[in-house]
C-alpha positions, 0 to 999 in steps of 0.5 A: 654365522648370526653371532659374528655378524652382530659382533663384527658390527655389520648392519643389514642393507635395510637398517642402514637406510632407516638410519639415514633417513631423519638426515634426508627429511631434515634437509628436505623441510629447510628447503621447503621452508625457505621456498614458502617464506620467499613465496608468501612474506610472513607479513602477509600471514600477520594480515590474515591473522589480524583480519580474521577475527574482524570478518568474523565478529564484525569488530574492530581490532584497533589497527587502523594503520592498515584499512582491509575492505574485505568486510565491506564486501559483504555489507548489503546495500541495495539502492532499488530496494524501498526507501528505508530498507536498502540494507536487507537482501532484496529476497527478504523485503515485502514492500505491501501488505494485505488485510487478511486475516491468518490464524495463531496456529498450524501451517501458514501457508494453509491459513487462507483457503480463499484470498479475497480479491476485492475490499469494501469499506464502510464508515459506520455508526451503529444507529445504521446498522440495519442498512449497513447490514443489508448492504454487506450481504451484497458482498461475496466472500470475494470481498474483505468487510472492513468497518470504520467506526466513528461512534465507538460502538463496535461489540454491538456489531457482533449480532450480525454473523459476518461481523465475526470476520469483518475487521473493525477500526474505531475512532471516535468523530472522525470522517471516511477520508480521515479514515481512508488516508491513514489505514488504506495506504496503497501498500497495505490494500495492494492485494486488492483488485478493487476497492469499495469506500462507501457511506452507510446510508445506501439502499442496495436492493437493486446492487450485486457487487460481483455483477458490478465487478463484471461491468467494471471490467467489461468497460475498463472503468478505473474509477467508477460509482453506481448510479443513483436513485433518491427520494431527495434531490441529486446533486449531479446530473451525471449520477443519476440512473439511466434505463436501458444502458449499463454505463454512461459517463457523460451527463444528459444535459445541454452542452451549453449547461454542461461544457463537454468532458468537464466536471461534474458533467462528465469524468465525474463520480461523487465521493458517497460511493466510489469504487477504484481500481488498485492503480486509480487508488494509489493515485488518489491516496496521494491526493487526500489531504490529512486535515481536509477530512470530509473530502469535499472537492476530490471529486472535481479531480478524481479524473486526474488519476485515470488516463484517459479519464473520458472513458476510464471514469463512469456511472454503473447504471445496471448495478444501482443504489438508493441514496437514503441522505441519512448519515448519523455522523452529523450527530457526532459533530457538535462542538463543546459548549456550542448550541449551534445545529450539529448538521449545521456545523459540519455543513459549514466545515464542508464548504471551508474544506472545499475552499482550502482544497480548491486554493491548494490545488490551483497553487500546486497546478500554477507552481507546476505549469510555471516551473515547466515554462508552460504558463507566464506567473500571472496566468489563470488559463488551463486550471481545474474548474471547481464549483 
């Protein structure tokens, strides 16, 4: 029976269906190909194949006939980023810094068990090391210590234990405000709530930095200084220490001697031992001139960086300092081949800088008031009064 089926050429229904399957598959493939071809023109596939390498590599295939903007969608440009960083993703931008010191090993997140909240800066010469050492002891671990060395003697300070942790910057024969302009940019010291920028010849027997900060915060002072005692003449009445008060901001002189709310009788501190809040320093840094390194004249306009200055600028009586008046910077000021006394030459330069700063400030004020239409061009009213 099986033999006769083979010989007669008969096929089982199952085998017949498999034999016909290739023909049906071919027809279906042709129909699907036609449908795909009409739905997606071949030109679209050509564009995709050309643009894909350009997208991946950022290169140019040389075909400028068609301008595909797909790559532009992934180019970063964020105008709200700091100037110069517009092409960075905002999440990676770090626009300010600090003076915290980090290890060269270990987990970066474990480098700083304590982050100092305040910064104290001294401009020093080695001859004043004992006075500076005593001053540094008054500042707790909440303070970063920074020394500007104008005499080039840095390593000698390592005799003091705290010097190992301090930051030292050395440039010969430069003054405090030269350093401040170049190394204390507001974005660099943004981590600190208050910034002390002090001379080297200050006695601190009656001063405690933490207690000083408490009083500054209590009275909401943006710009301040400790009250002064001195065995020498104190230049400004308003900076003298008063008994029985914590803070004052007006001179005790008669009204006809000191006009109300005018420097140096009010809204005034000296540049000897200033303390600035973070926000006030951001303003003050911008008024420091690059070439006027002694800073004379700044004290008359510091009040512009605190509003209202009558209440935000003050002298702290409860934490006071003694001004020795013996800075060694004057020993650095001798001109080459000059025979004049060093201190006299520096003193003359200070007065020259004061005159230059006054002219610049008044010119800037006048230009602003005229631009705003507040005064006529020949007016001299409403200008800042200088000595």
